[in-house]
PLY file of the C-alpha trace (Angstrom):
ply
format ascii 1.0
element vertex 336
property float x
property float y
property float z
element edge 335
property int vertex1
property int vertex2
end_header
48.31 185.30 -139.22
45.17 182.60 -139.21
41.40 184.13 -138.76
40.69 184.09 -134.94
38.13 182.48 -132.88
34.57 183.60 -133.60
32.36 185.21 -130.97
29.23 184.52 -132.12
26.41 184.31 -134.94
27.66 187.03 -137.09
31.82 186.25 -137.21
31.01 182.29 -137.25
29.19 183.36 -140.64
31.63 185.91 -141.68
34.99 183.69 -141.04
33.20 180.98 -142.73
32.50 183.16 -145.65
36.04 184.95 -145.84
37.52 181.47 -145.76
35.23 179.75 -148.61
34.96 182.53 -150.79
31.69 184.36 -150.83
29.83 186.49 -148.72
26.31 184.93 -147.86
22.96 186.79 -147.46
22.53 184.70 -144.24
26.03 186.21 -142.92
24.95 189.77 -144.33
21.74 189.52 -142.46
23.51 188.55 -139.30
25.66 192.13 -139.90
22.23 193.95 -139.57
21.67 192.46 -136.19
25.02 192.43 -134.82
25.40 194.93 -131.92
21.51 195.36 -131.89
20.99 194.11 -128.02
21.33 195.63 -124.99
24.97 195.80 -124.66
27.45 198.60 -125.98
28.57 197.87 -129.40
32.13 198.61 -128.40
31.72 195.79 -125.64
30.17 193.69 -127.83
32.44 190.62 -128.31
30.63 189.38 -131.57
30.74 192.67 -133.37
34.21 193.89 -132.14
35.90 190.82 -133.72
34.19 191.23 -136.83
35.16 194.86 -137.47
38.42 193.97 -136.31
38.69 190.81 -139.03
37.17 193.34 -141.75
39.52 196.15 -140.96
42.85 193.70 -140.46
42.09 192.78 -144.45
43.94 196.35 -144.91
46.99 195.44 -142.72
48.39 192.09 -143.06
45.47 189.53 -143.53
44.79 186.37 -143.03
45.70 182.51 -143.73
43.77 181.36 -146.58
41.68 184.48 -147.05
42.15 185.48 -150.30
43.32 189.48 -150.92
40.83 190.20 -153.08
38.35 190.49 -150.19
40.06 193.92 -148.91
37.97 195.63 -151.17
34.76 193.61 -151.89
31.51 196.03 -152.41
29.09 193.82 -150.16
31.95 193.30 -147.21
32.88 197.17 -147.19
28.59 197.14 -147.11
28.65 194.81 -144.15
31.61 197.04 -142.78
30.08 200.27 -142.90
26.93 198.48 -140.70
29.37 197.66 -138.18
30.81 201.19 -138.14
27.56 203.39 -138.04
27.14 200.85 -134.66
30.56 201.21 -133.31
30.12 205.39 -134.27
26.79 205.59 -132.90
28.05 203.73 -129.54
31.33 206.67 -129.41
29.09 209.64 -129.53
27.14 208.53 -127.10
29.92 207.86 -124.89
31.95 210.64 -125.04
28.74 213.19 -125.51
28.50 216.89 -126.93
32.13 218.20 -127.11
31.65 222.22 -127.09
34.06 223.86 -129.27
35.53 227.36 -128.59
37.75 230.23 -130.10
40.79 229.14 -128.11
43.50 227.65 -129.96
43.34 224.00 -130.65
46.18 222.86 -128.30
44.19 224.80 -125.38
41.11 223.27 -126.18
42.48 219.84 -126.32
44.30 220.16 -122.91
41.68 221.45 -121.38
39.72 218.08 -122.82
42.25 216.07 -121.44
41.90 217.39 -117.69
38.54 217.35 -117.32
38.74 213.35 -118.32
37.75 211.49 -114.86
38.93 208.04 -115.90
40.46 205.49 -113.87
44.20 205.71 -114.10
45.41 202.13 -114.80
48.99 203.08 -114.85
49.19 204.29 -111.14
47.71 200.82 -110.37
50.20 198.83 -112.47
52.55 200.83 -110.90
52.32 200.47 -107.15
49.76 197.51 -107.10
49.69 195.41 -110.76
51.14 191.66 -110.25
53.39 189.93 -112.76
50.42 187.62 -113.77
48.35 191.33 -114.16
50.84 192.54 -116.09
50.78 189.54 -118.86
46.94 190.47 -119.02
47.49 194.05 -119.84
50.14 193.35 -122.32
47.67 190.75 -124.13
45.07 193.33 -124.44
47.70 196.10 -125.30
48.99 193.87 -127.63
46.21 193.98 -130.31
47.59 197.69 -131.01
50.96 198.15 -130.02
52.08 195.07 -132.42
50.87 197.57 -134.88
51.56 201.00 -133.47
51.60 203.91 -135.54
50.16 202.28 -138.84
46.11 202.91 -138.35
46.51 206.91 -137.80
49.56 206.43 -140.51
46.43 206.15 -142.99
45.51 209.33 -143.01
48.69 211.18 -144.24
47.83 211.01 -147.62
44.61 212.73 -146.55
46.53 215.83 -145.46
48.67 218.59 -146.99
51.52 221.06 -145.74
52.85 221.03 -142.12
49.85 219.44 -140.72
51.46 216.41 -143.20
54.57 217.25 -142.44
54.13 217.21 -138.73
52.40 213.72 -138.74
55.19 211.96 -140.47
57.41 213.71 -138.29
55.65 211.43 -135.40
55.22 208.57 -137.16
59.15 208.25 -138.16
59.24 208.60 -134.46
56.88 205.42 -134.21
58.60 203.44 -136.92
62.30 203.59 -135.31
63.14 206.40 -137.65
64.44 204.05 -139.82
66.12 201.45 -137.53
63.85 198.14 -137.52
64.93 197.09 -133.57
63.72 200.59 -132.42
60.55 200.54 -134.15
57.88 200.76 -130.69
56.11 197.94 -132.28
59.45 195.59 -131.76
60.00 197.24 -128.86
56.96 196.21 -127.66
56.94 192.59 -128.79
60.82 192.51 -126.95
58.65 193.18 -123.53
56.05 190.55 -124.37
58.91 188.02 -124.62
60.48 189.20 -121.57
57.53 188.81 -119.72
56.99 185.22 -121.49
54.27 186.05 -123.61
54.04 184.99 -127.39
54.81 188.40 -129.30
53.76 186.63 -133.02
51.60 188.85 -134.33
47.86 188.07 -133.65
48.89 185.11 -131.62
47.16 186.13 -128.49
43.64 187.55 -130.70
41.67 184.92 -128.99
42.50 185.66 -125.44
41.84 189.64 -125.62
39.03 191.11 -124.86
36.68 193.37 -127.22
37.65 196.37 -125.18
40.97 195.93 -127.02
39.67 195.71 -130.12
37.15 198.45 -129.47
40.27 200.72 -129.07
41.95 199.77 -132.55
38.84 199.56 -134.44
38.03 203.03 -133.61
41.93 204.20 -134.51
41.47 201.97 -137.94
37.75 203.83 -138.98
39.14 207.22 -138.71
42.17 206.40 -140.56
40.84 204.75 -143.23
38.11 207.44 -143.73
39.17 210.69 -145.25
35.77 211.48 -143.95
37.28 211.42 -140.21
40.52 212.55 -141.06
40.62 215.44 -138.32
39.49 212.83 -135.74
42.78 210.52 -136.64
44.65 213.50 -136.07
42.70 214.14 -132.48
43.13 210.63 -131.35
46.67 210.59 -132.46
46.98 213.86 -130.52
45.40 212.43 -127.31
47.38 209.39 -127.51
50.84 211.45 -127.80
49.90 213.75 -124.70
48.94 211.64 -122.50
51.47 208.69 -122.88
54.69 210.62 -121.02
53.47 210.28 -117.58
51.55 207.26 -117.93
54.83 206.13 -119.59
56.57 206.69 -116.35
54.41 204.93 -114.06
54.04 201.81 -116.34
58.14 201.79 -116.37
58.10 202.31 -112.36
55.68 199.33 -112.26
58.16 196.95 -113.74
60.84 198.49 -112.04
58.78 197.36 -109.08
58.62 193.72 -109.92
62.25 193.29 -110.62
63.09 194.09 -114.60
65.68 196.71 -115.51
65.96 198.86 -117.99
66.74 196.39 -121.25
62.59 195.20 -119.92
61.14 198.93 -119.65
62.86 200.54 -122.50
59.38 200.34 -124.72
57.91 202.85 -122.18
61.04 204.68 -121.43
61.15 205.44 -125.42
57.94 206.76 -124.89
58.66 208.98 -122.06
60.88 210.80 -123.99
59.99 210.25 -127.32
56.07 211.59 -126.23
57.01 214.51 -124.55
58.15 215.96 -127.65
55.23 214.88 -129.70
53.20 216.76 -127.54
54.01 220.22 -128.91
54.45 218.81 -132.56
50.91 217.31 -132.52
48.86 219.96 -130.82
49.94 222.99 -132.29
51.44 221.85 -135.73
49.61 219.11 -136.71
46.18 219.70 -135.21
46.46 223.59 -135.42
48.14 223.68 -139.44
45.27 221.39 -140.37
42.67 223.50 -138.54
43.80 226.74 -139.90
43.64 224.81 -143.38
39.97 223.68 -142.77
38.61 225.67 -139.58
34.85 223.05 -140.32
37.22 220.01 -139.07
37.60 220.92 -134.99
34.83 219.57 -133.83
36.06 216.50 -135.73
39.85 217.26 -134.07
37.82 217.24 -130.51
35.94 214.41 -131.37
38.93 211.91 -131.82
40.65 212.95 -128.94
37.54 212.43 -126.93
37.22 208.77 -128.04
40.61 208.29 -127.31
40.48 209.40 -123.93
36.99 206.94 -123.66
38.87 203.94 -124.97
41.21 203.99 -122.34
38.39 204.74 -119.81
37.04 201.60 -121.31
39.89 199.19 -121.70
41.09 200.61 -118.03
37.62 199.80 -116.36
37.53 196.53 -118.24
40.97 195.73 -116.42
40.17 196.89 -113.03
37.21 195.39 -112.51
38.01 192.19 -113.88
40.95 192.20 -111.12
38.99 193.63 -108.53
36.26 190.78 -108.35
39.46 188.30 -108.52
39.06 187.01 -111.96
40.82 187.03 -115.00
39.93 189.70 -117.26
40.95 187.82 -120.46
39.11 184.93 -122.39
39.87 181.49 -122.28
43.66 180.84 -121.36
46.16 182.64 -122.45
48.99 181.30 -124.34
52.64 181.69 -123.07
55.79 181.39 -125.39
57.30 178.06 -126.04
0 1
1 2
2 3
3 4
4 5
5 6
6 7
7 8
8 9
9 10
10 11
11 12
12 13
13 14
14 15
15 16
16 17
17 18
18 19
19 20
20 21
21 22
22 23
23 24
24 25
25 26
26 27
27 28
28 29
29 30
30 31
31 32
32 33
33 34
34 35
35 36
36 37
37 38
38 39
39 40
40 41
41 42
42 43
43 44
44 45
45 46
46 47
47 48
48 49
49 50
50 51
51 52
52 53
53 54
54 55
55 56
56 57
57 58
58 59
59 60
60 61
61 62
62 63
63 64
64 65
65 66
66 67
67 68
68 69
69 70
70 71
71 72
72 73
73 74
74 75
75 76
76 77
77 78
78 79
79 80
80 81
81 82
82 83
83 84
84 85
85 86
86 87
87 88
88 89
89 90
90 91
91 92
92 93
93 94
94 95
95 96
96 97
97 98
98 99
99 100
100 101
101 102
102 103
103 104
104 105
105 106
106 107
107 108
108 109
109 110
110 111
111 112
112 113
113 114
114 115
115 116
116 117
117 118
118 119
119 120
120 121
121 122
122 123
123 124
124 125
125 126
126 127
127 128
128 129
129 130
130 131
131 132
132 133
133 134
134 135
135 136
136 137
137 138
138 139
139 140
140 141
141 142
142 143
143 144
144 145
145 146
146 147
147 148
148 149
149 150
150 151
151 152
152 153
153 154
154 155
155 156
156 157
157 158
158 159
159 160
160 161
161 162
162 163
163 164
164 165
165 166
166 167
167 168
168 169
169 170
170 171
171 172
172 173
173 174
174 175
175 176
176 177
177 178
178 179
179 180
180 181
181 182
182 183
183 184
184 185
185 186
186 187
187 188
188 189
189 190
190 191
191 192
192 193
193 194
194 195
195 196
196 197
197 198
198 199
199 200
200 201
201 202
202 203
203 204
204 205
205 206
206 207
207 208
208 209
209 210
210 211
211 212
212 213
213 214
214 215
215 216
216 217
217 218
218 219
219 220
220 221
221 222
222 223
223 224
224 225
225 226
226 227
227 228
228 229
229 230
230 231
231 232
232 233
233 234
234 235
235 236
236 237
237 238
238 239
239 240
240 241
241 242
242 243
243 244
244 245
245 246
246 247
247 248
248 249
249 250
250 251
251 252
252 253
253 254
254 255
255 256
256 257
257 258
258 259
259 260
260 261
261 262
262 263
263 264
264 265
265 266
266 267
267 268
268 269
269 270
270 271
271 272
272 273
273 274
274 275
275 276
276 277
277 278
278 279
279 280
280 281
281 282
282 283
283 284
284 285
285 286
286 287
287 288
288 289
289 290
290 291
291 292
292 293
293 294
294 295
295 296
296 297
297 298
298 299
299 300
300 301
301 302
302 303
303 304
304 305
305 306
306 307
307 308
308 309
309 310
310 311
311 312
312 313
313 314
314 315
315 316
316 317
317 318
318 319
319 320
320 321
321 322
322 323
323 324
324 325
325 326
326 327
327 328
328 329
329 330
330 331
331 332
332 333
333 334
334 335
């Protein structure tokens, strides 16, 4: 994929340097200033696209950008500055999360039950128009076209039952060895059915900061051993909150006249995530906390971040639509 369009002074300088081969002092200075304004780092377009590009060097990279950048010390330093602001915004958003003596799965269930974020899936099931569906899929494509990958980084950081449980979950994300059943491929098929360009990264320029903030949170947790507990908590929250919303998303597509060939992505999640819920909360997180009790707060923090980022995305989309405007940046690209 190509480097996306810059969204501010940091990304403009950073993308120029990545293509040129040298990180300039001006870019490092811009990184030190990014996200210091009044806007939350989670909705800062310049910060989030810059952080996403730094992380993407660990995934598939960019045309014309040397692979040597992946572990460049200066770039890692700049990324660390952005990560600190991103983490501070996450902590401010989720607030304190008290832990108890109850089992991990019960604490996670209570955390999810207490979430009062808007239900985007209910809106899409009952009211979402075809154009709103296309905007929603554009936003979600930033994650779903690499579905599974951010969390998978955490597997080598685990051992024992927690590791085996995570492998079991992630194997399903990758289609159990069948390329056409990979969740990322099922989502790409859904995009094509709704006349969207499903090429990896093709819609990055249209996706808002909320889309990147969500994936950046996963990448941060997955790429840092320090945050392995948060990575597992985040994944568990995804699995525990996916089945019923997926049923509603599927219903919304059927309301618009689409059949099972189109809804297969969501139908797959209705079944798979209902099974994954217990594996993730009991076998994966429960085993991790049994081995490393000090990671319980991180597990709960990761789960809370998952819920919070869903809320950020839902409020962005619903807020734009309620005001009668597009939730995307610029013009959306349709498939040829």
